C-alpha positions in Angstrom: -1.5 2.8 -14.6 -4.7 2.6 -16.8 -6.1 6.0 -17.7 -9.4 7.3 -19.0 -8.3 10.8 -19.8 -9.5 10.4 -23.4 -13.0 9.7 -22.3 -13.3 12.7 -20.0 -14.1 14.9 -23.0 -17.2 12.9 -23.8 -18.5 12.3 -20.3 -21.5 14.1 -18.8 -20.8 15.8 -15.5 -24.4 15.4 -14.4 -24.5 11.7 -15.3 -21.2 11.1 -13.5 -22.3 12.9 -10.4 -25.6 10.9 -10.3 -23.4 7.9 -9.4 -23.1 9.4 -5.9 -26.8 8.9 -5.3 -26.5 5.5 -3.4 -24.2 7.2 -0.9 -26.4 10.4 -0.7 -29.7 8.6 -0.5 -29.5 7.8 3.3 -29.0 11.5 4.1 -31.3 12.9 1.4 -33.8 14.2 3.9 -31.3 16.4 5.7 -29.8 17.6 2.5 -33.2 18.5 1.0 -34.1 20.3 4.3 -30.8 22.2 4.2 -31.5 23.2 0.5 -35.0 24.4 1.5 -33.6 26.4 4.4 -31.0 28.0 2.1 -33.7 28.9 -0.5 -35.8 30.5 2.2 -32.8 32.4 3.5 -32.0 33.7 0.0 -35.7 34.7 -0.5 -35.6 36.5 2.8 -32.7 38.5 1.5 -34.8 39.5 -1.5 -37.5 40.9 0.8 -35.1 43.6 1.9 -35.3 45.6 -1.3 -39.1 45.6 -1.0 -38.8 47.0 2.6 -36.4 49.7 1.2 -39.0 50.6 -1.4 -41.6 51.0 1.3 -39.3 53.1 3.4 -38.2 55.4 0.5 -41.7 56.0 -0.9 -43.3 56.1 2.6 -41.6 57.2 5.8 -38.6 58.9 4.1 -40.8 60.8 1.6 -43.3 61.7 4.4 -40.4 62.6 6.8 -41.8 60.1 9.3 -39.0 59.2 11.8 -41.0 56.6 13.5 -41.6 54.9 10.2 -37.9 55.0 9.4 -37.1 53.4 12.7 -39.7 50.7 12.1 -38.3 50.0 8.7 -34.8 49.8 10.2 -36.1 47.2 12.7 -37.6 45.2 9.8 -34.3 45.2 8.0 -32.4 44.1 11.1 -34.8 41.3 11.7 -34.6 40.2 8.1 -30.8 40.2 8.3 -30.7 38.2 11.5 -33.2 35.7 10.1 -31.1 35.3 6.9 -27.9 34.7 9.0 -29.6 32.2 11.3 -31.1 30.2 8.4 -27.7 30.0 6.6 -26.1 28.8 9.9 -28.9 26.2 10.2 -28.1 25.0 6.7 -24.5 24.5 7.5 -25.3 22.6 10.7 -27.7 20.3 8.8 -25.1 19.2 6.2 -21.9 18.9 8.3 -22.5 15.6 10.1 -24.2 13.6 7.3 -21.7 14.6 4.7 -18.8 13.6 6.9 -20.5 10.3 7.2 -20.9 10.0 3.4 -17.2 10.7 3.0 -16.2 8.2 5.6 -18.6 5.6 4.1 -17.1 6.1 0.6 -13.6 5.8 2.0 -14.4 2.6 3.8 -16.0 1.1 0.7 -12.9 2.0 -1.3 -10.6 0.4 1.2 -12.7 -2.7 1.4 -12.9 -2.9 -2.4 -9.1 -2.6 -2.7 -8.7 -5.6 -0.4 -11.0 -7.6 -2.7 -9.3 -6.7 -6.0 -6.9 -9.2 -7.5 -3.1 -8.9 -7.3 -3.0 -8.2 -11.0 -4.9 -4.9 -10.4 -2.4 -3.8 -7.8 0.4 -4.7 -10.1 -0.9 -2.2 -12.6 -1.9 0.7 -10.5 0.5 3.1 -8.7 -0.2 3.3 -5.0 -0.1 7.1 -5.1 -3.0 7.2 -7.5 -5.0 5.0 -5.2 -4.1 7.1 -2.2 -5.1 10.3 -3.9 -8.5 8.8 -4.7 -9.1 7.9 -1.1 -8.0 11.3 0.2 -8.0 14.4 -2.1 -10.8 13.1 -4.4 -13.2 12.3 -1.5 -12.5 15.6 0.1 -13.5 17.3 -3.2 -16.7 15.3 -3.2 -17.6 16.2 0.3 -17.1 19.9 -0.5 -19.2 19.6 -3.6 -22.1 18.0 -1.6 -21.8 20.6 1.1 -21.7 23.7 -1.0 -22.0 23.7 -4.9 -24.7 21.0 -5.0 -27.0 23.1 -2.7 -26.1 26.5 -4.0 -26.5 25.6 -7.7 -30.2 25.0 -6.8 -30.4 27.9 -4.3 -28.8 30.4 -6.7 -31.0 29.3 -9.6 -34.2 29.8 -7.5 -32.8 33.1 -6.1 -32.1 34.4 -9.6 -35.5 33.4 -10.9 -37.3 35.0 -8.0 -35.2 38.1 -8.2 -35.8 38.5 -11.9 -39.6 38.1 -11.3 -39.4 40.9 -8.7 -37.4 43.2 -11.0 -39.8 42.6 -13.9 -42.7 43.4 -11.5 -41.1 46.6 -10.5 -40.4 47.8 -14.1 -40.3 45.5 -17.0 -38.2 47.7 -19.3 -35.4 47.9 -16.7 -35.8 44.1 -16.2 -35.2 43.5 -19.9 -32.0 45.6 -19.6 -30.8 43.4 -16.7 -31.6 40.2 -18.7 -29.5 41.3 -21.7 -26.3 39.6 -20.7 -28.0 36.2 -20.1 -27.3 34.6 -23.4 -23.5 35.5 -23.5 -23.1 34.3 -20.0 -24.8 31.0 -20.8 -22.6 30.4 -23.8 -19.5 31.2 -21.8 -20.5 28.7 -19.1 -21.0 25.9 -21.7 -17.6 26.5 -23.3 -15.9 26.8 -19.9 -17.4 23.6 -18.6 -16.0 21.5 -21.4 -12.5 23.0 -21.2 -12.3 23.0 -17.4 -13.3 19.3 -17.2 -10.2 18.3 -19.2 -7.8 20.5 -17.2 -9.4 19.4 -13.9 -8.9 15.7 -14.8 -5.3 16.3 -15.8 -4.6 18.2 -12.5 -6.0 15.4 -10.3 -4.1 12.7 -12.2 -0.9 14.7 -11.7 -1.6 15.0 -8.0 -1.7 11.2 -8.0 1.6 11.0 -9.8 3.2 13.4 -7.4 1.9 11.4 -4.4 3.4 8.3 -5.9 6.8 9.9 -6.1 6.6 11.1 -2.5 5.6 7.7 -1.3 8.3 5.9 -3.2 10.9 8.3 -2.0 9.9 7.8 1.6 9.8 4.0 1.4 13.1 4.0 -0.7 15.0 6.6 1.4 17.8 4.1 2.1 18.4 3.4 -1.6 18.2 7.2 -2.4 20.7 8.0 0.3 22.9 4.9 -0.3 23.4 5.8 -4.0 23.4 9.6 -3.5 20.4 10.0 -5.7 18.7 12.7 -3.7 19.3 15.3 -6.3 17.9 13.1 -9.1 14.8 12.4 -7.1 14.5 16.1 -6.3 14.6 16.9 -10.0 11.9 14.3 -10.7 9.7 15.8 -8.0 10.4 19.4 -9.2 9.5 18.5 -12.8 6.2 16.9 -11.7 5.5 19.9 -9.4 6.2 22.2 -12.4 3.7 20.3 -14.5 1.1 20.4 -11.8 1.7 24.1 -11.3 1.3 24.8 -15.0 -2.0 22.8 -15.0 -3.2 24.7 -11.9 -2.4 28.0 -13.6 -4.3 26.9 -16.7 -7.3 26.2 -14.4 -6.8 29.7 -12.9 -6.8 31.3 -16.3 -10.0 29.6 -17.3 -11.6 30.5 -14.1 -10.5 34.1 -14.4 -11.9 34.3 -18.0 -15.4 33.1 -17.0 -15.3 35.2 -13.8 -14.4 38.2 -15.9 -17.3 37.6 -18.3 -19.9 36.8 -15.6 -18.9 39.8 -13.4 -18.4 42.4 -16.2 -21.6 41.9 -18.3 -24.1 42.0 -15.4 -22.3 45.1 -14.0 -22.6 46.8 -17.3 -26.3 45.9 -17.3 -26.8 47.3 -13.8 -25.0 50.5 -14.8 -27.3 50.9 -17.9 -30.4 50.2 -15.7 -29.2 52.8 -13.2 -28.9 55.5 -16.0 -32.2 54.6 -17.6 -34.0 54.4 -14.2 -32.6 57.7 -13.1 -33.9 59.3 -16.2 -37.4 57.8 -15.6 -37.4 59.1 -12.0 -36.4 62.6 -13.3 -39.3 62.4 -15.8 -41.7 61.3 -13.1 -42.3 58.0 -14.8 -40.8 55.9 -11.9 -40.8 56.4 -8.1 -37.5 56.7 -6.3 -38.5 53.8 -4.0 -39.1 51.6 -7.0 -35.7 52.4 -8.5 -34.0 51.7 -5.1 -35.9 48.4 -4.8 -35.0 47.5 -8.4 -31.3 48.3 -8.0 -31.1 46.7 -4.5 -32.6 43.5 -6.0 -30.1 43.6 -8.9 -27.2 44.0 -6.4 -28.6 41.2 -4.3 -28.3 38.9 -7.3 -24.7 39.8 -7.9 -23.4 36.9 -5.7 -25.7 34.3 -7.2 -24.6 35.3 -10.7 -20.9 35.9 -9.9 -20.6 32.5 -8.2 -21.7 30.6 -11.2 -18.2 30.1 -12.5 -16.9 29.1 -9.1 -19.7 26.6 -8.6 -19.3 25.2 -12.1 -15.5 24.8 -11.5 -16.1 22.9 -8.2 -18.8 20.8 -9.9 -16.4 19.8 -12.7 -13.7 18.9 -10.1 -16.2 16.8 -8.2 -17.3 15.1 -11.4 -13.7 14.3 -12.2 -13.2 13.0 -8.6 -16.3 10.9 -8.9 -15.0 9.5 -12.2 -11.6 8.6 -10.6 -13.3 7.1 -7.6 -15.5 4.8 -9.7 -12.6 3.8 -12.0 -11.4 1.8 -9.0 -14.8 0.7 -7.7 -15.8 -0.6 -11.2 -12.9 -3.0 -11.3 -14.0 -6.6 -10.9 -13.2 -7.9 -7.5 -12.3 -11.4 -6.5 -15.3 -13.7 -6.4 -15.8 -13.8 -2.6 -15.9 -10.8 -0.4 -14.0 -10.7 2.9 -15.9 -10.2 6.1 -17.6 -6.9 6.1 -15.7 -4.3 8.0 -12.6 -6.4 8.4 -9.1 -5.1 7.6 -6.2 -7.1 6.3 -5.1 -8.1 9.8 -8.5 -9.6 10.9 -9.2 -11.1 7.5 -6.0 -13.0 7.5 -6.4 -14.0 11.1 -9.9 -15.4 10.7 -8.9 -17.3 7.6 -5.9 -18.9 9.5 -8.3 -19.7 12.3 -10.1 -22.3 10.1 -7.0 -24.4 9.5 -6.5 -27.8 11.0 -3.6 -28.4 13.4 -3.3 -32.0 12.3 -1.3 -33.6 9.5 -3.2 -34.3 6.3 -5.2 -37.5 6.4 -3.7 -40.5 4.5 -6.6 -40.7 2.0 -6.2 -37.1 0.8 -4.6 -36.3 -2.5 -2.2 -33.5 -1.5 -1.4 -30.7 -3.9 -1.8 -31.6 -7.6 -1.0 -29.4 -10.6 -2.5 -30.6 -13.9 -1.6 -29.0 -17.2 -1.2 -25.6 -15.5 -0.5 -22.7 -17.8 -0.3 -19.0 -17.0 0.1 -15.7 -18.8 -0.1 -12.4 -17.1 -3.4 -10.5 -18.1 -1.4 -7.5 -19.5 0.9 -9.7 -21.6 0.6 -9.9 -25.3 -1.5 -12.8 -26.6 1.4 -13.8 -28.9 3.9 -13.9 -26.0 4.9 -17.3 -24.6 3.2 -18.2 -21.3 5.2 -17.9 -18.1 4.1 -21.4 -17.2 3.2 -24.0 -19.9 1.3 -27.2 -19.0 2.9 -27.7 -15.6 2.2 -31.2 -14.1 3.3 -31.8 -10.5 2.0 -33.9 -7.6 3.0 -33.3 -4.0 1.8 -36.1 -1.9 0.0 -35.6 1.4 2.5 -34.7 4.1 5.3 -34.4 1.6 7.6 -31.4 1.1 8.6 -30.5 -2.5 11.4 -28.1 -3.3 10.9 -26.1 -6.5 14.2 -25.2 -8.2 14.8 -23.2 -11.4 16.8 -20.5 -13.0 15.9 -16.8 -12.7 12.7 -16.1 -14.6 11.6 -19.7 -14.9 8.3 -19.0 -13.1 8.8 -20.3 -9.6 7.3 -17.4 -7.7 4.4 -17.2 -10.2 3.7 -20.9 -9.7 3.5 -20.5 -5.9 1.2 -17.5 -6.3 -1.3 -19.6 -8.2 -1.9 -21.9 -5.2 -3.7 -19.3 -3.0 -5.1 -17.7 -6.2 -3.2 -14.5 -6.0 -3.3 -14.9 -9.7 -5.8 -16.9 -11.7 -4.8 -19.8 -13.9 -4.9 -19.2 -17.6 -5.7 -22.9 -18.1 -5.2 -26.2 -16.3 -6.2 -27.3 -12.8 -4.8 -27.1 -9.3 -6.4 -29.3 -6.6 -5.8 -29.5 -2.8 -6.9 -32.8 -1.4 -8.8 -33.5 -4.6 -10.7 -30.1 -4.5 -10.3 -27.7 -7.4 -9.1 -24.4 -6.0 -11.2 -22.5 -8.5 -14.3 -24.1 -7.0 -13.4 -23.2 -3.5 -14.3 -19.9 -1.8 -11.2 -17.8 -1.6 -11.6 -17.4 2.2 -11.7 -21.2 2.6 -8.8 -21.7 0.2 -6.6 -19.2 2.0 -7.6 -20.8 5.3 -5.9 -24.0 4.0 -2.8 -22.4 2.5 -0.2 -20.3 4.3 2.3 -18.3 2.3 5.7 -16.8 3.2 7.1 -14.6 0.4 10.7 -13.9 -0.4 10.2 -10.2 0.2 8.6 -10.1 3.6 6.0 -7.4 4.3 5.3 -6.3 7.8 2.6 -3.8 8.9 2.8 -0.8 11.2 1.8 -3.0 14.2 3.5 -4.9 17.0 5.6 -7.9 16.4 3.0 -10.1 18.0 0.2 -8.7 15.9 2.2 -9.2 12.7 2.9 -12.9 13.5 -0.6 -13.7 14.8 -2.1 -12.4 11.5 -1.5 -16.0 10.4 -3.4 -17.6 13.3 -6.9 -17.9 14.7 -8.1 -14.7 16.3 -8.2 -16.5 19.6 -4.5 -17.6 19.4 -2.3 -16.4 22.2 1.2 -16.4 23.6 1.6 -20.1 23.3 1.1 -20.1 19.6 3.1 -16.9 19.2 6.1 -18.3 21.1 6.0 -21.6 19.2 6.1 -19.8 15.8 8.9 -17.5 16.9 10.9 -20.5 18.1 10.4 -22.3 14.7 11.5 -19.2 12.8 14.4 -18.6 15.2 12.9 -15.2 15.9 13.3 -15.1 19.7 15.1 -11.8 19.2 11.5 -10.4 19.4 11.6 -11.0 23.2 14.7 -8.8 23.5 13.1 -5.8 21.8 12.3 -2.8 24.0 8.6 -3.8 24.6 9.1 -7.5 23.7 6.6 -8.9 21.2 4.5 -5.7 21.8 7.2 -3.6 20.1 5.9 -1.6 17.1 8.0 -2.5 14.1 7.2 0.6 12.1 6.1 1.1 8.5 7.2 -1.9 6.3 9.1 -3.2 9.3 12.1 -1.2 8.2 13.2 -0.8 11.9 14.3 -4.5 11.7 17.0 -6.1 9.6 16.1 -8.0 6.4 16.8 -11.4 8.2 14.6 -10.4 11.1 11.7 -9.4 8.8 12.0 -12.7 6.9 12.0 -14.7 10.1 8.9 -12.9 11.4 7.2 -13.6 8.0 8.1 -17.3 8.3 6.7 -17.3 11.9 3.5 -15.8 10.5 3.2 -18.6 7.9 3.6 -21.4 10.4 1.8 -20.1 13.4 -1.6 -21.4 12.3 -0.3 -25.0 11.6 -1.7 -24.9 8.0 -2.6 -27.9 6.0 -0.7 -26.6 3.0 2.4 -24.4 3.2 3.9 -22.4 0.3 7.4 -20.9 1.0 9.1 -18.7 -1.5 12.8 -19.0 -0.7 12.1 -18.2 3.0 15.7 -18.4 4.2 17.5 -16.2 1.6 18.3 -13.3 4.0 19.6 -15.5 6.9 23.2 -16.1 7.8 24.5 -19.7 7.8 24.2 -20.4 11.5 20.6 -19.0 11.8 19.6 -20.8 8.6 20.8 -24.1 10.1 18.8 -23.5 13.3 15.7 -22.5 11.3 15.9 -25.5 9.1 16.2 -27.8 12.1 13.0 -26.4 13.7 11.2 -26.1 10.3 11.6 -29.9 9.7 9.1 -30.5 12.5 6.6 -28.1 10.9 7.0 -29.7 7.5 6.3 -33.1 9.0 2.8 -31.9 9.7 1.9 -30.2 6.4 2.1 -30.5 2.6 4.6 -28.0 1.4 5.9 -26.4 -1.7 9.2 -24.6 -1.2 11.0 -22.4 -3.7 14.7 -22.9 -3.1 18.0 -21.6 -4.5 20.5 -23.2 -2.1 21.2 -26.9 -1.5 20.7 -26.3 2.3 17.1 -25.2 1.6 16.5 -28.0 -0.9 17.6 -30.6 1.7 14.5 -29.6 3.8 12.3 -31.2 1.1 11.5 -34.9 0.5 11.7 -34.4 -3.3 12.8 -31.7 -5.8 11.0 -30.5 -8.9 13.0 -28.6 -11.6 11.2 -25.9 -13.4 12.7 -25.0 -16.8 11.2 -23.1 -19.7 7.9 -22.9 -17.9 7.6 -26.6 -17.4 8.5 -29.3 -14.8 11.4 -31.1 -16.6 12.5 -33.4 -13.7 11.4 -34.6 -10.4 13.4 -36.7 -7.8 15.4 -36.4 -4.7 18.3 -34.0 -4.5 21.0 -36.6 -4.9 19.2 -38.3 -7.8 18.9 -35.0 -9.7 22.5 -34.1 -9.0 23.6 -37.4 -10.7 21.1 -37.4 -13.6 20.3 -33.8 -14.5 23.0 -31.5 -15.7 20.9 -28.3 -15.4 20.0 -29.1 -11.8 23.6 -29.8 -11.0 24.6 -26.5 -12.6 22.0 -24.6 -10.5 23.1 -26.3 -7.3 26.8 -25.6 -8.0 26.3 -22.0 -7.0 26.8 -20.4 -10.4 23.1 -20.5 -11.2 21.9 -19.0 -7.9 20.2 -15.7 -8.2 17.3 -13.8 -6.8 14.1 -14.8 -8.5 12.4 -12.5 -10.9 9.5 -14.2 -12.6 8.4 -11.4 -14.7 
């Protein structure tokens, strides 16, 4: 996964957090109102020392019980007002900030759907998951508390200092003595804490990745008895994260110790000096009480500086991680706003034509197609090198080649899951790079060798490949073609939930449902990546018989390893060394091409691995 840990040292927390403004702007009125209310509440708290001064120098000194009770009433009312104002602040920010978090999470999800496959190949899913959960939670907490109280505490400290200086400027200067050491400590702390916070959040992403992989791969872990090995890996990552969190705690303890200790010493010095002035008659007892009460009221605003700075740095790191993903260049066209992967695929399939390609169309044409993965070295040979291939309208072409020859990669170029390095692919004479992706993927249906099912019902999984208005007739036809009638025998029929990744089904069942999803929309172009590899001989024969009817209505490219699959196609193309080296019928190539004959003999069959 790409990392920007090296740049964290140089980034500005303020500049990073300002990137949240587009999300905060719609709720800025409520946030500003909440901040104003919090400032008023803090200033109300600073009035209490002034009431105490009045009470000590007035009713207490004059032994006036009625005045003391009146002062107590004032203090009670001020305390209630302060509490109500802080409660109002919390109510003002709760709903809008939940909306900000939900909006950011929706934007992240929508953006992930638009990013190219090459991005998802590079990034660990756990890192993406932690950005959509933990990081956004940190941002909501920052907007709800530190963002407001950094301002509130600054105003409170400023007003409190003015009040103390007005009471006695000499004592005020004593209280201000620790200011410079505290500021220097905060600057040093901010730089160091930023690096550690970034490391901790990256490690949370790594840990999430391990957990997710272990859950999805639990059959492999149990099957090979690797639970102890996985536990050791998890324990090691947990140990590193624990060490990083302890480092954060030490930094926070250091700044907290400095910020708490120095002001306390200053208050102690002011108490001694003030007491001496009262004893000498140079200062009233009420003034000293008011001064010390104000100083004590400022303890929380000062003590919380380290805590607020720590939360701000974690929020800046979370913002940085969030926008690392959001700054990635998406595919050219955006999917329908608010649509998830199920609806996007369904609406795209809905634009397909149920009829066979017109005779005057050009079919599928590859012209000098070359491809190299974006993260590959410029000096490395391309996966595909000047591929030329023409699949006529209504024709089925089998693509055969040895492991690593680039078959799966070539099929992925048709729906633009990867972008061509050079060359041209046309569908019915139209260059795919000039077509909106949504329109392109409405013309092309794909079934991958590794079938992916979503946590939805069987019917919903299959109908992802059809118009959103498709119903039981289309569903039943697709299940019949893919020999997936087993779905009707499930506990709730086609309404049965298949579970995460469809792991409640066998590999052959998942592959048949993926094939049904590809054919349900009667696509103009069909790309099948070894769609029958997980089927038994009898099921394969039944699927092939039904699939021939579908192939008669479309233009198809079929990756094949077995002769039975090859025989579905009208012609065969041999991909070798990144190029098409032979094209012909199955029987022609068996007679004239030794490499093809070798592959079809069974000794060359293998699972495809194009990278």
